C-alpha positions as CSV (number, residue, x, y, z in Angstrom):
1,M,2.4,-33.9,16.5
2,D,3.5,-30.1,17.9
3,D,3.0,-31.2,21.6
4,G,6.0,-33.1,21.8
5,A,4.1,-36.8,21.6
6,P,5.1,-39.6,18.9
7,P,3.0,-39.2,16.1
8,H,-0.2,-41.3,16.2
9,I,-0.4,-43.5,13.0
10,L,-3.3,-45.6,12.2
11,Y,-3.0,-49.0,10.3
12,I,-6.3,-50.1,8.9
13,D,-5.9,-53.8,7.2
14,D,-8.0,-57.3,7.9
15,D,-4.8,-59.4,8.1
16,P,-4.0,-59.2,11.6
17,G,-0.6,-61.2,11.2
18,I,0.7,-58.4,8.9
19,A,-0.9,-55.5,10.8
20,R,0.9,-56.5,14.1
21,L,4.3,-56.3,12.0
22,V,3.5,-53.1,11.1
23,Q,2.7,-52.2,14.3
24,R,5.9,-53.3,16.0
25,H,7.8,-51.9,12.8
26,L,6.7,-48.7,13.3
27,E,6.6,-48.3,17.3
28,R,10.2,-48.7,17.1
29,S,10.7,-46.0,14.8
30,G,9.4,-43.9,17.6
31,F,5.5,-44.2,16.3
32,R,2.0,-45.0,18.4
33,V,0.1,-47.2,16.3
34,T,-3.7,-48.1,16.3
35,L,-4.5,-51.1,14.4
36,A,-8.0,-51.5,12.6
37,G,-9.2,-54.9,11.5
38,S,-11.9,-53.5,9.1
39,G,-12.8,-50.5,6.6
40,Q,-15.9,-49.9,8.9
41,E,-13.5,-49.9,12.3
42,G,-11.1,-47.8,10.3
43,L,-13.6,-45.1,9.8
44,A,-15.0,-45.0,13.1
45,L,-11.4,-44.6,14.7
46,A,-10.6,-42.1,12.1
47,G,-13.7,-40.1,13.0
48,C,-13.0,-40.1,16.7
49,H,-9.6,-39.6,17.0
50,A,-6.9,-37.1,15.3
51,F,-4.4,-39.3,13.6
52,D,-1.4,-38.2,11.7
53,A,-1.3,-40.2,9.5
54,I,-3.2,-43.5,8.1
55,G,-1.6,-46.8,6.5
56,L,-4.4,-48.4,4.1
57,D,-4.8,-52.0,2.9
58,H,-6.9,-52.4,-0.4
59,F,-8.0,-56.1,-0.2
60,M,-10.5,-55.8,2.6
61,P,-13.9,-57.8,2.7
62,G,-16.9,-55.4,3.3
63,Q,-15.3,-52.0,2.3
64,D,-12.1,-52.1,0.1
65,G,-9.7,-49.6,0.4
66,L,-10.6,-47.6,-2.2
67,E,-14.4,-47.3,-0.4
68,V,-12.8,-46.3,2.8
69,L,-10.7,-43.6,1.0
70,E,-13.8,-42.4,-0.2
71,G,-15.1,-42.2,3.4
72,L,-11.8,-40.4,5.0
73,R,-12.5,-37.5,2.5
74,G,-15.3,-36.6,4.2
75,L,-13.1,-35.5,7.7
76,A,-12.9,-32.2,8.5
77,M,-8.5,-32.8,8.9
78,Q,-7.8,-35.5,6.9
79,P,-4.7,-37.0,7.5
80,P,-2.2,-37.9,4.6
81,V,-2.8,-41.7,3.3
82,I,-0.7,-44.1,2.5
83,F,-2.2,-46.8,0.1
84,V,-1.2,-50.6,0.5
85,T,-2.2,-52.5,-2.4
86,G,-0.8,-55.5,-4.4
87,A,2.2,-55.8,-6.9
88,E,-0.6,-57.0,-9.7
89,E,-2.6,-54.0,-9.1
90,P,-0.8,-51.2,-10.3
91,R,-4.2,-49.2,-12.0
92,I,-5.8,-49.4,-8.2
93,A,-2.7,-47.7,-6.9
94,V,-3.3,-44.9,-9.4
95,T,-6.9,-44.5,-8.8
96,A,-6.2,-44.1,-5.1
97,L,-3.8,-41.4,-5.8
98,K,-6.4,-39.3,-7.7
99,N,-8.9,-40.0,-5.3
100,G,-6.9,-38.3,-2.4
101,A,-4.0,-40.8,-1.4
102,A,-0.5,-39.0,-0.3
103,D,1.4,-42.3,-1.9
104,Y,1.6,-45.7,-2.2
105,V,3.4,-49.3,-1.2
106,V,3.0,-52.4,-2.8
107,K,2.5,-55.0,-0.6
108,D,4.9,-58.0,-0.8
109,V,4.4,-61.8,0.4
110,H,8.0,-61.5,2.1
111,G,6.9,-58.3,4.1
112,T,9.7,-56.0,2.7
113,F,7.1,-53.2,2.2
114,I,6.8,-52.6,5.5
115,E,10.2,-50.5,5.7
116,L,8.6,-48.7,2.7
117,L,5.5,-47.8,4.6
118,G,7.9,-46.4,7.6
119,A,9.5,-44.4,5.4
120,S,6.4,-43.0,3.6
121,V,4.9,-42.4,7.0
122,T,7.7,-40.3,7.8
123,Q,7.9,-38.5,4.7
124,E,4.0,-37.6,4.8
125,I,3.9,-36.5,8.1
126,G,6.8,-33.9,7.8
127,R,5.3,-32.7,4.2
128,A,1.6,-32.1,6.2
129,R,3.7,-30.5,9.0
130,L,5.1,-28.2,6.4
131,Q,1.6,-27.6,4.8
132,R,0.3,-26.9,7.7
133,E,2.8,-24.4,8.5
134,R,2.8,-22.6,5.4
135,D,-0.9,-22.4,5.3
136,A,-0.8,-21.0,8.9
137,A,2.0,-18.2,7.5
138,E,-0.4,-17.4,4.4
139,R,-3.2,-17.3,6.8
140,E,-1.4,-14.9,9.3
141,V,-0.2,-12.9,6.3
142,R,-3.8,-12.3,5.1
143,E,-4.9,-11.4,8.5
144,S,-2.3,-8.9,8.8
145,R,-2.9,-7.6,5.4
146,D,-6.7,-7.0,6.2
147,R,-5.6,-5.4,9.3
148,L,-3.4,-3.1,7.6
149,A,-6.1,-2.3,5.0
150,A,-8.6,-1.8,7.9
151,L,-6.0,0.9,9.9
152,A,-5.3,2.4,6.6
153,A,-8.9,3.2,6.0
154,Q,-9.6,4.5,9.3
155,Q,-6.8,6.8,9.2
156,A,-8.1,8.1,5.7
157,V,-11.2,9.0,7.4
158,L,-9.4,10.4,10.0
159,L,-7.3,12.5,7.6
160,R,-10.2,13.7,5.6
161,E,-11.9,14.8,8.9
162,V,-8.8,16.8,10.4
163,N,-8.5,18.4,6.9
164,H,-11.9,19.2,6.6
165,R,-11.8,21.0,10.1
166,V,-8.7,22.6,9.0
167,A,-10.0,24.3,5.8
168,N,-12.9,25.1,7.9
169,S,-10.4,26.9,10.3
170,L,-8.6,28.5,7.5
171,Q,-11.8,29.9,6.1
172,L,-13.2,31.0,9.3
173,I,-9.8,33.3,9.8
174,T,-10.5,34.3,6.5
175,S,-13.6,35.3,7.3
176,L,-12.8,37.2,10.5
177,I,-10.0,39.0,9.0
178,E,-12.2,40.5,6.5
179,M,-14.6,41.3,8.8
180,Q,-12.4,43.8,10.7
181,A,-11.2,45.2,7.0
182,R,-14.4,46.5,6.6
183,R,-14.7,47.9,10.0
184,V,-11.4,49.7,10.0
185,T,-11.6,53.5,8.9
186,D,-7.6,53.6,8.1
187,P,-7.0,52.6,4.6
188,A,-3.1,51.5,5.2
189,A,-4.6,49.1,7.9
190,R,-7.8,48.2,5.4
191,L,-5.2,47.0,2.6
192,M,-2.7,45.3,5.0
193,L,-5.9,43.5,6.4
194,R,-7.1,42.6,3.0
195,Q,-3.5,41.5,1.9
196,A,-3.2,39.4,5.4
197,A,-6.9,37.5,4.2
198,E,-5.5,37.2,0.8
199,R,-2.4,35.1,2.0
200,V,-4.7,32.9,4.5
201,E,-6.8,32.2,1.6
202,A,-3.3,31.0,-0.8
203,V,-2.8,28.7,2.2
204,T,-6.4,27.5,1.9
205,M,-5.7,27.3,-1.6
206,V,-2.6,24.8,-1.3
207,H,-4.3,23.2,1.6
208,R,-7.3,22.1,-0.5
209,R,-4.9,21.1,-3.6
210,L,-2.8,19.1,-1.8
211,Y,-5.4,16.7,0.6
212,T,-7.9,16.1,-1.6
213,G,-5.9,13.4,-3.4
214,D,-5.3,9.8,-2.1
215,N,-1.5,10.2,-2.1
216,V,-0.6,12.5,0.7
217,E,2.9,11.4,1.2
218,F,4.3,13.0,-2.0
219,V,2.5,15.6,-4.7
220,E,2.4,15.3,-8.8
221,M,3.6,18.6,-9.0
222,D,2.3,19.2,-12.8
223,D,-1.0,18.4,-12.0
224,Y,-1.1,20.2,-8.3
225,L,0.5,23.4,-9.9
226,A,-2.0,23.2,-12.8
227,G,-5.0,23.3,-10.3
228,L,-3.1,26.2,-8.5
229,V,-2.8,28.4,-11.6
230,D,-6.4,27.7,-12.4
231,E,-7.4,29.0,-9.1
232,L,-4.9,32.1,-9.1
233,E,-6.3,32.7,-13.0
234,R,-10.1,32.9,-11.5
235,A,-9.0,34.8,-8.3
236,T,-7.0,37.3,-10.4
237,Q,-9.3,37.7,-13.3
238,P,-10.5,41.1,-14.0
239,A,-14.2,41.8,-13.4
240,E,-14.8,42.0,-17.7
241,G,-13.1,39.1,-18.2
242,G,-10.1,38.9,-20.8
243,A,-7.5,36.1,-21.9
244,R,-5.6,34.3,-20.3
245,R,-2.6,35.7,-18.3
246,I,-0.8,32.9,-16.5
247,E,1.1,30.0,-18.6
248,L,2.3,27.0,-17.0
249,S,5.0,24.4,-18.3
250,A,5.8,21.8,-15.6
251,D,7.3,18.5,-16.0
252,A,5.6,15.3,-13.8
253,I,7.8,15.6,-11.0
254,R,7.0,13.6,-7.8
255,V,7.7,16.1,-4.6
256,E,7.4,15.1,-0.9
257,T,4.2,17.2,0.6
258,D,6.6,19.0,2.9
259,K,8.1,20.4,-0.1
260,A,5.3,20.8,-2.5
261,V,3.3,23.3,0.4
262,P,6.2,25.7,0.1
263,V,6.8,25.6,-3.6
264,G,3.0,26.2,-3.7
265,L,3.0,29.3,-1.3
266,M,6.0,30.7,-3.3
267,V,4.5,30.3,-6.7
268,N,1.1,32.3,-5.3
269,E,3.6,34.9,-4.2
270,L,5.6,35.5,-7.2
271,V,2.5,35.0,-9.5
272,T,0.2,37.7,-7.6
273,N,3.1,40.2,-7.3
274,A,3.6,40.1,-11.2
275,L,-0.2,40.3,-12.1
276,K,-0.5,43.2,-9.9
277,Y,2.7,45.2,-10.8
278,A,4.2,43.6,-13.8
279,Y,2.4,45.7,-16.5
280,P,0.2,48.9,-16.6
281,K,-3.3,47.9,-16.2
282,D,-4.3,49.0,-19.7
283,A,-1.9,46.7,-21.1
284,P,-1.5,43.3,-19.2
285,G,0.7,40.7,-20.3
286,P,1.5,36.9,-19.7
287,V,3.0,35.2,-16.4
288,R,4.9,32.0,-17.2
289,V,5.3,29.9,-14.4
290,G,7.8,26.8,-15.4
291,L,8.8,23.9,-13.2
292,W,11.5,20.9,-14.4
293,E,14.3,18.8,-13.0
294,E,17.9,18.2,-14.3
295,A,19.9,15.4,-12.1
296,G,17.8,15.6,-8.8
297,V,17.9,19.3,-9.3
298,V,14.1,21.1,-9.2
299,R,14.2,24.5,-11.1
300,L,11.2,26.4,-10.4
301,V,10.9,29.6,-12.8
302,V,8.1,32.5,-12.6
303,E,8.6,35.4,-15.1
304,D,7.1,37.9,-17.0
305,D,7.6,40.4,-19.7
306,G,6.7,43.7,-17.7
307,I,8.3,46.9,-16.4
308,G,11.3,44.6,-14.8
309,Y,12.6,44.8,-11.4
310,P,13.9,48.3,-9.7
311,Q,17.4,48.3,-11.0
312,G,18.3,50.2,-7.9
313,D,17.2,47.7,-5.8
314,A,19.9,45.4,-5.2
315,R,18.0,43.0,-3.1
316,P,16.7,40.0,-5.0
317,L,13.3,39.9,-3.0
318,G,12.7,43.5,-1.8
319,S,11.6,43.9,1.7
320,G,7.6,43.4,1.6
321,L,5.7,41.0,3.3
322,G,5.3,38.9,0.2
323,S,9.1,38.8,-0.1
324,M,9.5,37.5,3.6
325,I,7.4,34.8,2.8
326,V,9.3,33.7,-0.3
327,S,12.4,34.0,1.3
328,S,10.7,31.8,4.6
329,M,9.5,29.3,2.2
330,A,13.0,29.0,0.3
331,Q,14.7,28.9,4.1
332,S,12.4,25.8,4.6
333,L,13.2,24.4,1.2
334,R,17.0,25.3,1.5
335,A,16.5,26.6,-1.6
336,V,18.5,29.1,-3.7
337,V,16.1,32.1,-5.3
338,E,17.9,34.0,-7.9
339,L,16.7,37.2,-9.7
340,D,17.5,37.2,-13.6
341,R,18.3,40.5,-14.3
342,A,19.5,39.8,-17.5
343,H,15.9,39.0,-18.6
344,S,13.9,42.0,-19.7
345,G,10.8,41.8,-17.8
346,T,11.0,39.9,-13.9
347,R,12.4,36.4,-13.4
348,F,12.6,34.5,-10.8
349,V,14.7,31.1,-10.6
350,V,14.0,28.9,-7.2
351,T,16.5,25.9,-7.2
352,F,16.0,23.2,-4.5
353,T,16.5,19.2,-4.3
354,K,14.1,16.9,-4.5
């Protein structure tokens, strides 16, 4: 028993002499023993008291051992039952095992079965204790899993609510900037405000793409960039329509969210800049975005076949606000940004580790 008291055994046998021998032997072995002289008495005691094991003789008047075993199966907490039967009836022992007995011993006229009964009681009590401990551990695991699932569901709801509010706040900021731009009369100030609104909208776009999925820890960059490119395409498509101008080739790379955000913002700036300045307005051309991984190193390429980067400018990114954003995002990624001057148009290569 778990409280330090000696294990309590019920022994059911209609032979009082054998029952007392069993009682003395088991008590010398450290058990507390209660005797029942019939099946009816045994069932009554088992229904009122908690026993750690039950020894059950088969041949008894009124109710034999198999009938008593059937009654014991109705207990809410049935202890292990060691069935005691005669050597001439092996089929009865087999039937008892099939009906729920934990073990059996064969009664002999010399009483040596009592030693086997004591060993079996010890073994089955230990096995029952291990089973209880295993059941308790499994129950605790299930309860912990259920608590974690409930907590994860609650956090998912909170995260969706936070993301919804962030998206609304970003949209509100965009609207306020655009409202102010409409009131400003200075063309240069109006242009700066509209460019600021575009960049806030770019952040909103990145946020929407990142946080509408189920996994907020990692981002599948091929799907993410595909969605980002689609939105850039729609946002920059001329009113009269035309052929698709942004081409994407991206490997299926999983990147931490904290790194995916800067990548998305850099793609937004570099692609938007290429769409605005790479080609004459009457002869638009393609802008290509590529992403791949080699030995843990990720390379992002944004290129076009346009007029090329100003040859006299030694700075790879220039000094405009968009260039400052790209430089800042590259710094947060610990990335290297290079301008491939051998390319006929403009080709930026961003290299960083996952």
